[in-house]
Wavefront OBJ file of the C-alpha trace (Angstrom):
o trace
v -20.380 8.920 -28.111
v -19.539 12.609 -28.216
v -18.453 13.963 -24.865
v -17.382 17.202 -23.186
v -15.050 17.214 -20.175
v -14.831 20.475 -18.224
v -11.564 20.724 -16.292
v -8.241 19.082 -17.186
v -6.796 18.314 -13.771
v -6.095 14.749 -12.624
v -9.720 13.676 -12.884
v -10.698 15.492 -16.063
v -7.600 14.635 -18.072
v -7.630 10.956 -17.113
v -11.387 10.703 -17.718
v -11.253 12.417 -21.091
v -8.230 10.572 -22.446
v -9.404 7.133 -21.293
v -12.903 7.645 -22.711
v -11.331 8.715 -26.007
v -9.126 5.627 -25.977
v -12.152 3.340 -26.428
v -13.458 5.278 -29.421
v -15.434 8.225 -28.097
v -14.953 11.755 -29.444
v -13.944 13.902 -26.494
v -13.520 17.644 -26.146
v -11.675 18.705 -22.972
v -12.311 22.295 -21.912
v -10.154 24.350 -19.562
v -9.989 28.104 -18.956
v -6.191 27.940 -18.569
v -4.953 28.787 -22.081
v -1.350 27.860 -21.260
v -2.392 24.405 -20.081
v -4.571 23.874 -23.153
v -1.668 24.843 -25.409
v 0.580 22.298 -23.667
v -2.041 19.569 -24.021
v -2.515 20.317 -27.706
v 1.208 19.688 -28.066
v 0.930 16.410 -26.146
v 2.636 17.765 -23.020
v 0.761 16.971 -19.849
v 1.062 19.272 -16.805
v 1.056 16.435 -14.256
v 3.085 13.298 -13.598
v 0.859 10.260 -14.052
v 2.263 6.993 -15.435
v 0.866 6.111 -18.867
v -1.213 9.261 -19.260
v 1.031 11.152 -21.676
v 1.026 8.241 -24.138
v -2.777 8.024 -24.106
v -3.170 11.775 -24.581
v -0.748 11.776 -27.507
v -2.252 8.713 -29.196
v -5.830 9.915 -29.036
v -4.933 13.461 -30.042
v -3.035 12.214 -33.099
v -5.897 9.893 -34.015
v -8.330 12.825 -33.651
v -10.525 11.499 -30.896
v -9.259 13.846 -28.170
v -9.356 17.640 -28.479
v -8.529 20.540 -26.157
v -10.013 24.025 -26.087
v -10.676 27.044 -23.883
v -13.998 27.578 -25.681
v -16.801 25.890 -23.737
v -19.281 26.570 -26.522
v -17.093 24.609 -28.946
v -16.629 21.787 -26.488
v -20.368 21.525 -25.904
v -21.451 21.853 -29.522
v -21.945 18.173 -30.333
v -21.693 16.630 -26.875
v -24.319 14.215 -25.620
v -22.814 14.008 -22.135
v -20.924 16.719 -20.253
v -18.722 15.875 -17.246
v -17.928 18.569 -14.673
v -14.419 17.820 -13.357
v -13.349 21.105 -11.752
v -11.707 21.497 -8.362
v -13.678 21.735 -5.105
v -11.052 23.030 -2.647
v -11.785 23.366 1.086
v -12.741 26.746 2.508
v -11.381 28.048 5.817
v -13.720 25.737 7.767
v -12.987 22.664 5.659
v -16.276 22.805 3.770
v -16.104 22.073 0.035
v -15.961 25.286 -1.994
v -18.450 24.788 -4.820
v -17.864 28.107 -6.576
v -16.062 26.475 -9.513
v -18.783 23.854 -9.974
v -21.624 26.362 -9.789
v -19.828 28.789 -12.118
v -19.606 25.994 -14.695
v -23.307 25.229 -14.177
v -24.182 28.858 -14.906
v -22.111 28.804 -18.091
v -23.789 25.595 -19.187
v -27.193 27.166 -18.693
v -26.133 30.094 -20.847
v -24.830 27.887 -23.669
v -26.811 24.639 -23.868
v -29.070 24.558 -26.914
v -29.506 20.813 -27.439
v -30.413 18.099 -24.887
v -27.490 17.120 -22.636
v -26.743 14.847 -19.726
v -24.705 16.858 -17.203
v -22.623 14.703 -14.860
v -20.857 15.917 -11.718
v -17.589 14.005 -11.425
v -15.960 16.463 -9.053
v -16.143 15.375 -5.419
v -19.201 17.233 -4.148
v -21.369 17.186 -0.987
v -24.852 15.708 -1.003
v -27.275 17.961 -2.848
v -24.721 19.558 -5.171
v -25.788 17.762 -8.350
v -29.360 18.957 -7.874
v -28.034 22.480 -7.210
v -26.190 22.254 -10.520
v -29.446 21.258 -12.173
v -31.261 24.195 -10.565
v -28.611 26.712 -11.671
v -28.686 25.417 -15.247
v -32.488 25.426 -15.238
v -32.573 29.030 -14.041
v -30.320 30.165 -16.890
v -32.297 28.159 -19.438
v -35.513 29.741 -18.179
v -34.033 33.208 -18.767
v -33.567 32.141 -22.376
v -37.116 30.831 -22.640
v -36.038 27.168 -22.706
v -37.630 24.272 -20.814
v -35.053 22.670 -18.504
v -36.804 19.298 -18.511
v -36.409 19.109 -22.268
v -32.763 20.179 -22.331
v -30.969 18.705 -19.322
v -30.755 15.609 -17.186
v -28.222 15.280 -14.382
v -26.211 12.496 -12.790
v -23.371 12.028 -10.338
v -20.440 9.774 -11.192
v -17.690 9.966 -8.537
v -14.143 8.960 -9.422
v -12.120 6.406 -7.479
v -8.737 6.968 -9.106
v -5.488 6.524 -7.205
v -2.831 9.048 -8.160
v 0.047 7.103 -9.649
v -2.313 4.406 -10.952
v -5.150 6.536 -12.320
v -5.042 5.251 -15.903
v -5.119 1.629 -14.804
v -7.914 2.374 -12.325
v -10.037 3.956 -15.047
v -9.366 1.249 -17.609
v -10.012 -1.589 -15.143
v -12.446 -0.198 -12.562
v -13.387 -2.190 -9.482
v -16.732 -0.389 -9.627
v -18.467 2.392 -11.530
v -20.828 4.300 -9.248
v -23.557 6.382 -10.870
v -26.353 8.346 -9.229
v -29.317 9.233 -11.438
v -32.863 10.563 -11.369
v -33.982 8.942 -14.608
v -33.622 5.322 -15.676
v -32.690 6.278 -19.236
v -29.760 8.388 -17.985
v -28.418 5.382 -16.119
v -28.757 3.270 -19.257
v -26.821 5.842 -21.280
v -23.986 5.977 -18.766
v -23.924 2.197 -18.499
v -23.431 2.027 -22.250
v -20.605 4.569 -22.015
v -18.736 2.512 -19.412
v -19.428 -0.946 -20.877
v -16.072 -1.098 -22.778
v -14.293 -0.968 -19.415
v -16.364 -3.791 -17.899
v -16.336 -6.524 -20.554
v -15.285 -9.306 -18.173
v -17.626 -8.347 -15.350
v -20.337 -5.716 -15.078
v -19.318 -3.508 -12.160
v -21.889 -0.767 -12.769
v -23.576 0.346 -9.528
v -26.611 2.553 -10.126
v -28.224 4.368 -7.217
v -29.893 7.638 -6.266
v -27.866 10.829 -6.592
v -27.507 11.544 -2.858
v -26.139 8.050 -2.197
v -23.697 8.370 -5.075
v -22.399 11.724 -3.834
v -21.956 10.391 -0.300
v -20.300 7.153 -1.467
v -17.205 9.079 -2.562
v -16.773 10.756 0.819
v -17.498 7.507 2.649
v -14.875 5.577 0.663
v -12.099 8.109 1.215
v -12.958 8.531 4.889
v -12.919 4.773 5.453
v -9.459 4.452 3.872
v -8.066 7.450 5.737
v -9.440 6.096 9.008
v -7.570 2.816 8.485
v -4.323 4.747 8.035
v -4.920 6.852 11.150
v -5.758 3.755 13.188
v -2.481 2.113 12.189
v -0.539 5.282 12.952
v -2.035 5.505 16.423
v -1.320 1.821 16.973
v 2.280 2.393 15.833
v 2.751 4.940 18.605
v 1.492 2.407 21.123
v 3.843 -0.223 19.685
v 6.845 1.962 20.426
v 6.093 2.183 24.139
v 5.030 -1.440 24.711
v 7.756 -3.066 22.607
v 5.581 -4.352 19.756
v 6.249 -4.199 15.996
v 3.639 -2.470 13.819
v 4.806 -4.330 10.699
v 4.181 -7.687 12.362
v 0.776 -6.495 13.538
v -0.068 -5.311 10.020
v 0.614 -8.787 8.684
v -1.307 -10.354 11.530
v -4.491 -8.366 11.021
v -4.163 -7.915 7.253
v -4.316 -11.659 6.696
v -7.853 -11.641 8.089
v -10.091 -11.544 4.972
v -12.584 -9.380 6.853
v -9.900 -6.703 7.147
v -7.531 -7.141 4.197
v -4.038 -5.707 3.833
v -4.690 -2.442 1.973
v -4.164 0.922 3.688
v -2.627 -0.637 6.801
v 0.836 0.926 6.490
v 1.904 3.232 9.287
v 3.917 6.283 8.292
v 4.110 10.052 8.402
v 0.374 10.491 7.893
v -1.706 10.746 4.756
v -1.691 13.697 2.364
v -2.771 14.415 -1.190
v -5.705 16.172 -2.755
v -8.438 13.848 -1.468
v -8.164 12.411 2.035
v -7.469 15.610 4.040
v -10.010 17.623 2.066
v -12.749 14.997 1.992
v -12.461 14.102 5.677
v -12.964 17.724 6.684
v -15.769 18.217 4.160
v -17.635 15.164 5.463
v -17.351 16.403 9.051
v -18.714 19.794 7.976
v -21.561 18.126 6.087
v -22.494 16.255 9.255
v -22.509 19.495 11.236
v -24.856 21.093 8.703
v -27.365 18.345 9.420
v -26.587 18.160 13.158
v -25.044 14.697 12.840
v -21.817 14.018 14.739
v -19.232 12.112 12.690
v -16.863 11.632 15.604
v -14.939 8.705 14.086
v -14.112 10.691 10.952
v -13.256 13.831 12.915
v -10.985 11.925 15.295
v -9.217 10.109 12.458
v -8.493 13.436 10.787
v -7.091 14.885 14.009
v -4.991 11.751 14.476
v -3.389 12.416 11.101
v -2.324 15.890 12.208
v -0.979 14.417 15.442
v 1.057 11.839 13.521
v 2.881 14.547 11.604
v 3.682 16.431 14.827
v 4.735 13.193 16.512
v 7.287 12.377 13.810
v 8.641 15.919 13.899
v 9.044 15.645 17.668
v 11.065 12.431 17.174
v 13.453 14.368 14.941
v 13.781 17.231 17.427
v 14.365 14.820 20.307
v 17.048 12.961 18.354
v 18.999 16.179 17.857
v 18.625 17.149 21.512
v 16.188 20.015 20.981
v 15.169 22.659 18.467
v 18.231 24.820 19.091
v 20.536 21.946 18.174
v 18.965 21.748 14.696
v 20.335 25.173 13.783
v 23.086 24.813 11.206
v 22.547 21.071 10.759
v 22.248 19.740 7.229
v 19.190 17.527 6.760
v 18.518 15.574 3.563
v 14.935 14.881 2.510
v 14.152 11.980 0.184
v 10.701 12.294 -1.338
v 8.491 15.356 -1.674
v 5.283 13.964 -3.200
v 2.649 12.768 -0.748
v 3.033 9.258 -2.226
v 5.081 7.514 -4.897
v 4.315 7.684 -8.625
v 2.913 11.210 -8.556
v 4.161 14.797 -8.497
v 1.329 15.910 -6.208
v 2.584 17.631 -3.053
v -0.753 18.849 -1.732
v -0.808 18.316 2.057
v 2.418 16.304 1.716
v 4.072 15.540 5.094
v 7.479 16.304 3.567
v 6.624 19.973 3.118
v 5.592 20.351 6.756
v 8.931 18.864 7.783
v 10.875 21.147 5.444
v 9.093 24.231 6.795
v 9.811 23.135 10.371
v 13.470 22.443 9.597
v 13.977 25.823 7.956
v 12.253 27.574 10.846
v 14.639 25.793 13.226
v 17.619 27.072 11.227
v 18.578 23.799 9.592
v 20.000 23.547 6.088
v 17.782 21.412 3.856
v 18.647 19.413 0.759
v 15.822 17.678 -1.093
v 15.347 15.152 -3.869
v 12.281 13.682 -5.567
v 12.254 12.014 -9.009
v 9.045 13.784 -10.075
v 7.809 16.399 -7.612
v 10.579 19.013 -7.390
v 8.766 21.693 -9.392
v 5.498 21.100 -7.541
v 7.326 21.380 -4.223
v 9.049 24.609 -5.239
v 5.692 26.142 -6.130
v 4.100 24.963 -2.881
v 6.952 26.251 -0.703
v 6.887 29.614 -2.486
v 9.442 32.012 -0.941
v 10.969 29.235 1.165
v 11.988 27.303 -1.950
v 15.098 29.444 -2.425
v 16.381 28.271 0.961
v 16.318 24.610 -0.069
v 19.128 22.969 -2.036
v 17.390 20.985 -4.780
v 19.332 17.905 -5.813
v 19.413 15.830 -8.997
v 20.089 12.458 -7.373
v 19.400 10.739 -4.076
v 23.124 10.377 -3.396
v 23.866 14.039 -4.084
v 21.161 14.874 -1.568
v 22.877 13.094 1.339
v 26.384 14.522 0.835
v 27.694 15.836 4.185
v 24.218 15.505 5.708
v 23.702 15.165 9.447
v 20.485 13.208 8.891
v 18.333 11.680 6.167
v 14.518 11.870 6.272
v 12.709 9.370 4.025
v 9.276 10.815 3.285
v 8.031 9.061 0.117
v 8.147 5.378 -0.818
v 9.617 5.792 -4.322
v 11.097 2.545 -5.694
v 14.583 4.002 -6.008
v 14.633 4.621 -2.254
v 13.806 1.031 -1.323
v 17.221 -0.604 -1.775
v 19.887 2.113 -1.977
v 23.604 1.529 -1.452
v 23.839 2.245 2.263
v 27.588 1.644 2.358
v 27.944 4.491 -0.135
v 25.443 6.611 1.764
v 27.387 6.159 5.001
v 30.544 7.409 3.299
v 28.722 10.424 1.881
v 26.951 11.509 5.068
v 28.573 13.521 7.818
v 26.557 11.600 10.387
v 24.875 8.291 9.403
v 21.433 9.027 10.838
v 18.226 7.885 9.119
v 14.614 8.741 9.916
v 12.570 6.130 8.068
v 9.131 7.703 7.690
v 7.822 4.995 5.358
v 9.043 1.789 7.012
v 11.177 0.925 3.990
v 14.228 -0.454 5.762
v 15.360 -3.187 8.122
v 16.454 -1.039 11.041
v 18.492 -3.874 12.583
v 20.480 -4.335 9.364
v 21.106 -0.596 9.088
v 22.228 -0.433 12.699
v 24.726 -3.208 11.953
v 26.168 -0.986 9.210
v 26.675 1.795 11.730
v 23.542 3.859 11.153
v 21.459 5.443 13.873
v 17.912 4.626 12.755
v 14.637 6.149 13.882
v 11.642 4.342 12.472
v 7.909 4.048 13.173
v 6.101 1.532 15.341
v 9.095 -0.440 16.621
l 1 2 3 4 5 6 7 8 9 10 11 12 13 14 15 16 17 18 19 20 21 22 23 24 25 26 27 28 29 30 31 32 33 34 35 36 37 38 39 40 41 42 43 44 45 46 47 48 49 50 51 52 53 54 55 56 57 58 59 60 61 62 63 64 65 66 67 68 69 70 71 72 73 74 75 76 77 78 79 80 81 82 83 84 85 86 87 88 89 90 91 92 93 94 95 96 97 98 99 100 101 102 103 104 105 106 107 108 109 110 111 112 113 114 115 116 117 118 119 120 121 122 123 124 125 126 127 128 129 130 131 132 133 134 135 136 137 138 139 140 141 142 143 144 145 146 147 148 149 150 151 152 153 154 155 156 157 158 159 160 161 162 163 164 165 166 167 168 169 170 171 172 173 174 175 176 177 178 179 180 181 182 183 184 185 186 187 188 189 190 191 192 193 194 195 196 197 198 199 200 201 202 203 204 205 206 207 208 209 210 211 212 213 214 215 216 217 218 219 220 221 222 223 224 225 226 227 228 229 230 231 232 233 234 235 236 237 238 239 240 241 242 243 244 245 246 247 248 249 250 251 252 253 254 255 256 257 258 259 260 261 262 263 264 265 266 267 268 269 270 271 272 273 274 275 276 277 278 279 280 281 282 283 284 285 286 287 288 289 290 291 292 293 294 295 296 297 298 299 300 301 302 303 304 305 306 307 308 309 310 311 312 313 314 315 316 317 318 319 320 321 322 323 324 325 326 327 328 329 330 331 332 333 334 335 336 337 338 339 340 341 342 343 344 345 346 347 348 349 350 351 352 353 354 355 356 357 358 359 360 361 362 363 364 365 366 367 368 369 370 371 372 373 374 375 376 377 378 379 380 381 382 383 384 385 386 387 388 389 390 391 392 393 394 395 396 397 398 399 400 401 402 403 404 405 406 407 408 409 410 411 412 413 414 415 416 417 418 419 420 421 422 423 424 425 426 427 428 429 430 431 432 433 434 435 436 437 438 439 440 441 442 443 444
């Protein structure tokens, strides 16, 4: 098929390149000329394992193209995917200005029948709003919307750090449609990814839109529950890791998303939780579980920071101390630092007058951009061991593989004070204590 992807962020770039990899002709459109130029030269602007190879292969084999010209991207497309950002506004509601701006452009340009698919995470009713905006522009041009456009919603369920694998081997493909024939067309498009088992779930558009928010909110709620339980463990003498194994072995619960830590971050969970709460308020429906889970995440970050302050004997005692931070991305295998707990900690440390060194194998540049003017006050390191030299404490904020089994004997020699705050439950605190480390962990 011939496809147009609008937006080349995580979702758009993975969607476009993976669809091209099974033989489709794909035009990816983005208004950022610098980004498009990089992509044309096979340089991707994000860290995502396996993605650069797919982009390069399909570009070289002339199945994947990049342009800033939406008219060119649309020219031969049968299906157009809207993959632009929907950031939260000041109240947490999804900002749909990017999506609706694209819809207006589509209405101004479409001159052959298209299926327009919202793949951006959008509140219930957005896909039909997109249809209405396109129809209004078509009407201005004397064209019949029913003859030129059909719409669908197709939410993504990609995990950053495993997005290519998730797309190539989906556990489900959710599609919301108005017309049966649109569903059949999209089923055909996704069939190459479901050869062993058909995982295509067709439903109405509203249900499809809400499924995305429901999935992310369910996963985030599990994390917040475990974090709250971890706090209880610390005061009653229980071990959150043992409890995780105990409840995770129940097939009704499962073991995924049961790891206590610093709190969730990233581009999806914080944004989607708040957007779902706001959607409920619009319809006078209280989503108290979701709202509480989101607040619990904020509390978890503050709670861990308070553990650090208490360990040093108060905020004033942090002044002049050198604190090493391992991990800047909100999770391993990505360079995404949006809502990353590490950045909150760095800001707090700098405000307290501490000296901060930081290391991440992929997210340094993203972190510098996010910290803005504060970035110049951080010492950015090239290795994990360089980061801990003469440090008074080490904060472990991301579960990168290289942090899982470091040489702690070497680390002890390098540090001024062998103090570790294990924010990801990576280490055996008893074993570290035997080596002479003071260890602060979570849920023990």
